[in-house]
C-alpha positions in Angstrom: 101.9 -119.8 -127.0 99.8 -121.3 -124.3 98.5 -124.8 -125.0 94.7 -125.1 -125.3 92.9 -126.3 -122.2 92.2 -130.0 -122.5 88.8 -131.5 -121.7 88.7 -134.5 -119.4 86.3 -137.4 -119.2 86.2 -138.4 -115.5 84.9 -141.9 -114.7 84.2 -143.4 -111.3 83.5 -147.2 -111.5 82.0 -148.4 -108.2 80.9 -151.9 -107.3 77.2 -151.0 -108.0 77.2 -147.9 -110.3 79.5 -146.4 -112.9 79.3 -142.6 -113.1 80.9 -140.2 -115.6 81.5 -136.5 -115.9 83.3 -134.0 -118.1 85.4 -131.0 -117.1 88.1 -128.6 -118.2 91.2 -128.0 -116.1 89.2 -125.5 -114.2 85.6 -124.5 -113.8 82.4 -126.6 -113.3 82.3 -130.3 -113.4 79.3 -131.6 -115.4 78.0 -135.0 -114.4 76.8 -136.6 -117.6 75.4 -140.0 -116.6 75.5 -143.3 -114.8 74.7 -146.9 -115.3 74.8 -150.1 -113.4 78.4 -151.3 -113.4 77.6 -154.8 -114.8 76.3 -153.1 -117.9 79.7 -151.6 -118.7 80.9 -154.3 -121.1 83.6 -153.9 -123.7 81.1 -152.9 -126.4 79.7 -150.1 -124.2 83.1 -148.9 -123.2 84.3 -148.7 -126.8 81.1 -146.8 -127.7 81.8 -144.4 -124.9 85.3 -143.9 -126.2 84.0 -143.0 -129.6 81.4 -140.6 -128.2 84.1 -138.8 -126.2 86.9 -139.0 -128.8 88.4 -135.6 -127.9 88.6 -136.1 -124.2 91.4 -137.5 -122.0 90.1 -140.1 -119.6 90.9 -140.2 -115.9 89.6 -143.5 -114.5 89.0 -144.6 -110.9 87.8 -148.2 -110.7 87.3 -150.5 -107.8 86.2 -153.2 -110.3 89.5 -154.5 -111.8 87.9 -156.6 -114.6 86.7 -153.5 -116.5 90.0 -151.7 -116.6 91.6 -153.6 -119.5 88.6 -152.7 -121.8 89.0 -149.0 -120.9 92.7 -149.3 -121.5 92.2 -150.7 -125.0 89.4 -148.3 -125.9 91.1 -145.1 -124.8 94.7 -146.2 -125.7 97.2 -143.3 -125.0 94.6 -140.9 -123.6 93.9 -142.6 -120.3 95.2 -142.2 -116.8 94.3 -144.9 -114.3 94.3 -144.0 -110.7 96.6 -146.2 -108.6 98.4 -145.6 -105.3 101.8 -146.0 -107.0 101.0 -143.6 -109.9 103.4 -140.6 -110.1 100.5 -138.4 -111.3 98.6 -138.9 -108.0 100.4 -136.2 -106.2 99.2 -137.3 -102.7 101.5 -137.9 -99.8 101.2 -141.1 -97.7 101.9 -142.4 -94.3 100.6 -145.8 -95.3 102.6 -149.1 -95.9 101.0 -150.2 -99.2 99.3 -147.3 -101.0 98.7 -149.5 -104.1 96.1 -151.5 -102.0 93.9 -148.4 -101.4 90.7 -148.2 -103.6 90.9 -145.8 -106.5 87.8 -143.9 -105.4 89.3 -143.3 -101.9 92.6 -142.1 -103.5 90.8 -139.6 -105.8 88.7 -138.3 -102.8 91.9 -138.0 -100.8 93.6 -136.0 -103.6 90.7 -133.5 -103.6 90.7 -133.3 -99.8 94.4 -132.8 -99.7 94.2 -130.1 -102.3 91.8 -128.2 -100.1 94.7 -127.6 -97.6 92.6 -128.1 -94.4 94.1 -131.0 -92.4 93.7 -133.2 -90.5 90.6 -134.4 -92.3 88.3 -137.5 -92.5 86.6 -138.2 -95.8 83.4 -140.3 -95.4 82.4 -141.9 -98.7 78.9 -143.3 -98.5 78.3 -145.8 -101.2 78.2 -149.6 -101.4 80.7 -149.5 -98.7 81.1 -146.6 -96.1 84.8 -145.8 -96.5 86.4 -143.4 -94.1 89.8 -142.1 -95.3 92.0 -140.0 -93.0 94.5 -137.3 -93.8 96.8 -136.4 -90.9 98.0 -132.9 -89.9 100.6 -132.9 -92.7 98.0 -133.8 -95.3 99.2 -137.4 -95.7 96.8 -140.3 -96.3 97.5 -142.3 -93.1 94.7 -144.8 -92.9 91.0 -145.2 -92.3 88.1 -147.6 -91.8 85.7 -149.4 -94.1 82.2 -150.6 -93.1 79.2 -151.9 -95.0 77.2 -149.2 -96.8 73.6 -148.4 -96.2 72.1 -150.6 -99.0 74.6 -153.3 -98.2 73.3 -153.5 -94.6 69.7 -153.6 -95.8 70.5 -156.4 -98.4 72.3 -158.5 -95.8 69.4 -158.1 -93.3 66.7 -159.0 -95.9 68.8 -161.8 -97.4 69.6 -163.5 -94.1 65.9 -163.6 -92.8 62.9 -165.5 -94.1 60.1 -163.2 -93.1 61.3 -159.7 -93.4 59.8 -157.9 -96.5 61.7 -155.9 -99.1 61.9 -152.4 -97.9 62.7 -149.1 -99.6 65.1 -147.1 -97.5 64.2 -143.6 -96.4 64.7 -141.5 -93.3 62.3 -142.9 -90.6 59.8 -140.6 -88.9 60.6 -142.2 -85.6 62.9 -144.7 -84.1 59.8 -146.5 -82.8 58.7 -148.3 -85.9 54.9 -149.1 -86.1 55.3 -151.6 -88.9 57.9 -154.1 -90.0 59.0 -151.8 -92.8 59.3 -148.9 -90.5 61.2 -150.9 -88.0 63.7 -152.0 -90.7 64.1 -148.4 -91.9 64.7 -147.2 -88.4 67.1 -150.0 -87.5 69.2 -149.9 -90.6 69.3 -146.1 -90.8 70.2 -145.6 -87.1 72.8 -148.3 -87.3 74.3 -146.6 -90.3 74.3 -143.1 -88.7 75.4 -144.2 -85.3 78.1 -146.4 -86.7 79.6 -143.7 -88.8 79.6 -141.3 -85.8 81.4 -143.8 -83.7 84.0 -144.5 -86.4 84.6 -140.8 -86.8 85.0 -140.4 -83.1 87.6 -143.2 -82.8 89.5 -142.1 -85.9 89.6 -138.6 -84.5 91.0 -140.0 -81.2 93.6 -142.0 -83.0 95.1 -138.9 -84.7 97.9 -137.3 -82.8 97.5 -133.7 -81.6 94.5 -131.7 -80.4 93.3 -130.3 -83.7 89.8 -131.7 -84.6 89.7 -133.1 -88.1 87.6 -131.6 -90.9 84.8 -133.9 -91.8 84.0 -134.2 -95.5 80.9 -136.3 -96.7 80.5 -137.6 -100.2 78.8 -140.4 -102.1 75.2 -141.2 -102.8 74.1 -141.9 -99.3 75.8 -138.9 -97.7 72.5 -137.1 -97.6 71.2 -139.6 -95.0 74.2 -138.8 -92.8 74.4 -135.0 -93.2 71.3 -134.2 -91.2 72.1 -136.5 -88.3 75.9 -136.2 -87.8 75.8 -133.5 -85.1 79.4 -132.6 -86.1 80.7 -129.7 -88.3 81.0 -131.1 -91.8 81.1 -130.3 -95.5 79.0 -132.1 -98.1 80.9 -132.4 -101.3 79.0 -134.8 -103.7 81.5 -134.4 -106.5 84.7 -135.0 -104.4 85.9 -138.0 -106.4 85.4 -136.2 -109.7 87.3 -133.2 -108.2 90.2 -135.5 -107.4 90.1 -137.1 -110.8 90.4 -133.7 -112.5 93.4 -132.8 -110.2 95.1 -136.0 -111.2 94.4 -135.3 -114.9 95.9 -131.9 -114.6 98.9 -133.3 -112.9 99.3 -136.1 -115.6 99.0 -133.9 -118.6 100.3 -130.7 -117.2 97.2 -128.7 -118.2 97.5 -125.0 -117.8 94.6 -123.4 -115.9 92.4 -121.2 -118.1 
């Protein structure tokens, strides 16, 4: 008799935001909510565990201090993404996989599962993390740069007279106000920097096959329209990888 398809709670804990979603072993992934990461204290985590008492948790966290509370709250129904976890199912050409951020690992799992390599995954969040899979689908390295809001915060924080500015796509590179000049400078720096990183990562890969470019993360929308390279926008890539890891960990049978 086939086992019932389990439900997963998928959680991505970033430096700025914590996001969660639910999913079965196959089918749509439903994003449920998000909060500021500092609000995820032990009380909140235990309340979440009670609310999702029937789900198995797959957790990717780049904030180590929250992990023990998740481990206590979810007990035996938690899988924590780590580079040395047997359930990860991703191949490496990388000296110390355990040092790689859990969100990058989950995204790489999803990209590897797609079967199109080499590939460069560009995750646009607090940091802009580029993760590379070689022609054999192995995670072989990457590059990490400041994210869009991080660049803006550093600029505003390091200067006395620049005003707080809401980021959006500038109408022109020729800013006609200080706010417009900040938007143009930060946005073009972000877009141009990512293009150059992708170019150099592509050149560093052996062979002549051009890598597949996958964009994900909250700021990917600012990059997608300016990249001038073939690419795929996959906003749920980390959650896709978490579900694959959950299926591997608990041997879920597709429905």
